[in-house]
C-alpha positions as CSV (number, residue, x, y, z in Angstrom):
1,M,-2.2,22.6,-9.1
2,R,-3.7,20.4,-6.4
3,R,-6.2,18.9,-8.8
4,F,-3.3,17.6,-11.0
5,L,-1.4,16.1,-8.0
6,P,-2.9,12.6,-8.3
7,L,-2.2,12.6,-12.0
8,L,1.4,13.6,-11.4
9,L,1.8,10.8,-8.7
10,L,0.4,8.3,-11.2
11,L,2.8,9.4,-13.9
12,L,5.7,9.3,-11.5
13,L,4.7,5.7,-10.7
14,L,4.2,4.7,-14.3
15,A,7.4,6.2,-15.7
16,P,9.7,3.5,-14.2
17,L,7.2,0.8,-15.1
18,A,7.2,1.9,-18.8
19,G,11.0,1.7,-18.7
20,L,10.8,-1.8,-17.2
21,L,8.3,-2.8,-19.8
22,L,10.6,-1.7,-22.6
23,A,13.6,-3.4,-21.0
24,G,11.6,-6.5,-20.3
25,R,11.3,-7.4,-24.0
26,T,14.8,-9.0,-23.7
27,E,13.9,-10.9,-20.6
28,E,11.7,-14.0,-20.9
29,G,8.5,-13.6,-18.9
30,V,9.2,-10.2,-17.5
31,G,7.0,-8.4,-20.0
32,A,4.1,-10.7,-19.5
33,S,4.4,-10.5,-15.7
34,L,4.4,-6.7,-15.8
35,A,1.4,-6.7,-18.2
36,N,-0.5,-8.9,-15.8
37,S,0.4,-6.7,-12.8
38,L,-0.7,-3.6,-14.6
39,L,-4.0,-5.2,-15.7
40,V,-4.7,-6.5,-12.1
41,A,-3.8,-3.1,-10.6
42,A,-5.9,-1.2,-13.1
43,A,-8.9,-3.4,-12.5
44,A,-8.5,-3.2,-8.7
45,A,-8.3,0.6,-8.8
46,A,-11.3,0.9,-11.2
47,F,-13.4,-1.3,-8.8
48,A,-12.2,0.0,-5.4
49,A,-12.1,3.8,-6.2
50,P,-15.8,4.5,-6.9
51,L,-17.2,2.0,-4.4
52,G,-14.8,3.2,-1.6
53,A,-15.5,6.9,-2.4
54,M,-19.2,6.4,-2.2
55,A,-18.9,4.5,1.0
56,G,-16.7,7.2,2.5
57,A,-19.1,9.9,1.5
58,G,-22.0,8.0,3.3
59,L,-20.2,7.5,6.6
60,R,-22.3,9.4,9.1
61,G,-24.2,8.7,12.3
62,R,-23.7,7.3,15.7
63,F,-22.1,4.0,14.7
64,L,-19.2,5.6,12.8
65,G,-16.5,3.9,14.9
66,P,-17.8,0.3,14.5
67,V,-18.5,0.9,10.8
68,L,-14.9,2.1,10.2
69,A,-13.5,-0.9,12.1
70,L,-15.6,-3.2,9.9
71,V,-14.5,-1.5,6.8
72,A,-10.8,-1.8,7.8
73,L,-11.2,-5.6,8.6
74,P,-9.7,-6.8,5.2
75,V,-6.5,-4.9,6.0
76,L,-6.2,-6.8,9.3
77,L,-6.7,-10.2,7.8
78,P,-3.5,-12.4,7.3
79,P,-2.7,-12.8,3.6
80,V,-3.0,-16.6,3.9
81,L,-6.8,-16.5,4.4
82,P,-7.7,-14.6,1.1
83,A,-5.0,-16.6,-0.7
84,A,-6.7,-19.9,0.4
85,A,-10.1,-18.6,-0.7
86,L,-8.7,-17.5,-4.1
87,L,-7.0,-20.8,-4.5
88,L,-10.2,-22.7,-4.0
89,M,-11.9,-20.4,-6.5
90,A,-9.1,-21.0,-9.0
91,E,-9.4,-24.8,-8.6
92,R,-13.2,-24.6,-9.1
93,F,-13.3,-22.3,-12.1
94,G,-9.9,-23.0,-13.6
95,G,-6.6,-21.1,-13.8
96,V,-8.3,-18.3,-15.7
97,A,-9.9,-17.1,-12.4
98,R,-6.5,-16.4,-10.8
99,L,-6.0,-12.9,-12.2
100,P,-9.7,-11.8,-11.7
101,G,-9.7,-13.2,-8.2
102,L,-6.4,-11.4,-7.5
103,A,-7.8,-8.1,-8.8
104,L,-10.9,-8.6,-6.7
105,W,-8.9,-9.2,-3.5
106,H,-6.6,-6.2,-4.2
107,A,-9.8,-4.1,-4.6
108,V,-11.1,-5.3,-1.3
109,L,-7.8,-4.6,0.3
110,G,-7.5,-1.1,-1.1
111,A,-11.1,0.0,-0.6
112,P,-10.6,0.9,3.1
113,L,-7.9,3.4,2.0
114,V,-10.3,5.1,-0.4
115,V,-13.0,5.1,2.3
116,A,-10.7,6.8,4.8
117,I,-9.4,9.3,2.3
118,T,-12.9,10.3,1.1
119,F,-14.2,10.5,4.6
120,L,-11.4,12.8,5.8
121,A,-11.6,15.0,2.6
122,L,-15.3,15.6,3.0
123,D,-15.1,16.0,6.8
124,R,-12.7,18.9,6.3
125,V,-15.4,20.9,4.4
126,D,-16.9,23.5,6.7
127,P,-20.7,23.0,6.8
128,R,-21.1,26.8,7.3
129,L,-20.0,27.4,3.7
130,S,-23.1,25.6,2.5
131,R,-25.4,27.6,4.7
132,V,-23.7,30.8,3.5
133,A,-24.1,29.8,-0.1
134,Q,-27.8,29.1,0.4
135,A,-28.2,32.4,2.2
136,L,-26.8,34.1,-0.9
137,G,-29.4,32.5,-3.1
138,A,-27.7,29.2,-4.2
139,E,-29.8,26.1,-4.3
140,P,-28.8,23.3,-1.9
141,E,-27.9,20.9,-4.7
142,V,-25.8,23.6,-6.4
143,A,-24.0,24.5,-3.1
144,A,-23.3,20.8,-2.4
145,R,-22.0,20.3,-5.9
146,R,-19.7,23.3,-5.8
147,L,-18.3,22.5,-2.3
148,L,-18.3,18.7,-2.1
149,H,-17.8,17.4,-5.6
150,P,-14.3,18.7,-6.1
151,Q,-13.2,17.2,-2.8
152,F,-14.9,14.0,-3.7
153,A,-13.3,13.8,-7.1
154,R,-9.8,14.5,-5.8
155,A,-10.2,11.9,-3.0
156,M,-11.4,9.3,-5.5
157,A,-8.5,10.0,-7.8
158,L,-5.9,9.8,-5.0
159,G,-7.5,6.6,-3.7
160,A,-7.3,5.0,-7.1
161,A,-3.6,5.9,-7.3
162,L,-3.0,4.4,-3.9
163,V,-4.9,1.2,-4.8
164,F,-3.0,0.9,-8.0
165,A,0.3,1.2,-6.2
166,L,-0.8,-1.2,-3.5
167,S,-1.8,-3.8,-6.1
168,L,1.5,-3.6,-7.9
169,G,3.5,-4.4,-4.7
170,E,1.2,-7.0,-3.2
171,S,2.8,-10.5,-3.5
172,G,1.3,-12.8,-0.8
173,P,-1.8,-14.2,-2.6
174,A,-0.1,-14.0,-6.0
175,V,2.7,-16.3,-4.8
176,L,0.3,-18.9,-3.3
177,L,-1.8,-18.8,-6.4
178,G,1.2,-19.0,-8.8
179,A,0.0,-16.0,-10.7
180,E,2.5,-14.5,-13.2
181,T,2.8,-11.0,-11.7
182,L,5.8,-8.7,-11.4
183,P,6.3,-9.3,-7.6
184,V,6.3,-13.0,-8.2
185,S,8.9,-12.7,-11.0
186,V,11.1,-10.5,-8.8
187,L,10.9,-13.0,-5.9
188,A,11.6,-15.9,-8.3
189,G,14.6,-14.1,-9.7
190,A,15.9,-13.4,-6.2
191,V,15.8,-17.0,-5.1
192,P,19.1,-18.0,-6.8
193,L,20.8,-15.0,-5.2
194,A,19.5,-15.7,-1.7
195,P,22.5,-17.8,-0.4
196,A,24.9,-15.1,-1.6
197,I,22.9,-12.4,0.0
198,V,22.7,-14.3,3.3
199,A,26.5,-15.0,3.2
200,I,27.2,-11.3,2.6
201,V,24.9,-10.1,5.4
202,L,26.2,-12.7,7.8
203,G,29.9,-11.9,7.0
204,A,29.3,-8.2,7.5
205,T,27.5,-8.8,10.8
206,L,30.4,-11.0,12.1
207,L,32.9,-8.4,11.0
208,L,31.1,-5.6,12.7
209,R,30.7,-7.8,15.8
210,R,34.4,-8.4,16.0
211,R,35.3,-4.7,15.5
212,A,32.8,-3.4,17.9
213,P,34.2,-2.6,21.4
214,S,33.1,-4.9,24.2
215,P,31.1,-3.5,27.1
216,A,34.1,-3.8,29.4
217,G,36.3,-2.0,26.9
218,D,34.3,1.1,27.1
219,V,35.3,1.6,30.8
220,P,38.7,3.4,31.2
221,P,41.3,1.3,32.9
222,W,41.8,3.8,35.8
223,R,38.2,3.2,36.9
224,N,38.8,-0.5,37.4
225,A,41.9,0.2,39.6
226,P,41.4,-0.5,43.3
227,I,41.3,2.5,45.6
228,T,44.1,2.4,48.3
229,E,44.0,4.0,51.6
230,E,46.5,6.7,50.5
231,E,44.2,7.8,47.7
232,T,41.2,8.2,50.0
233,P,40.8,11.8,51.4
């Protein structure tokens, strides 16, 4: 059952997207934006999953901490920096480079997740199992393949699903590049509703503020009454 978990997660993610794609036929531009998002996400997952899994499988040695920090560096960068680099690349090579550049950045952004997942999955394998298998007559390559390859494959599949989901929701560089992706279309459609949303939130906040008791109102009146000499023991 566990080997089918990444596939089930991917189907759970794609089911609403398929419904949105069918409903988007009646909306101008929604179908094209969704198709671009799926294409970018698939390319990012296909690029980041194998490279990140191989990098995660090779993380060993004394400098594990600095290497992990270096791998996680793309996640810590502000979205403006890669967006500016992609914008310069799009101006140099034309607008056709927007979607490939966006897929490349999503792959770089999601690769650390695959590295971490693969490293943790392989680190959980008890090394004594390999020695036991070799003591029972198994070749070292066969023991490694039977013990590590299933964990490696599951980690790569889960990492690909996470990169795919991350790419679908990433909107920062896409907005600056003007790429026609689904998050950009959602944000563009929400712009006309922004004043109404702000007015509703502001009105609800003011209403709750007026109905909320003041700090002084929480104190019972008898506590504020002065103590006379007759009341003192």
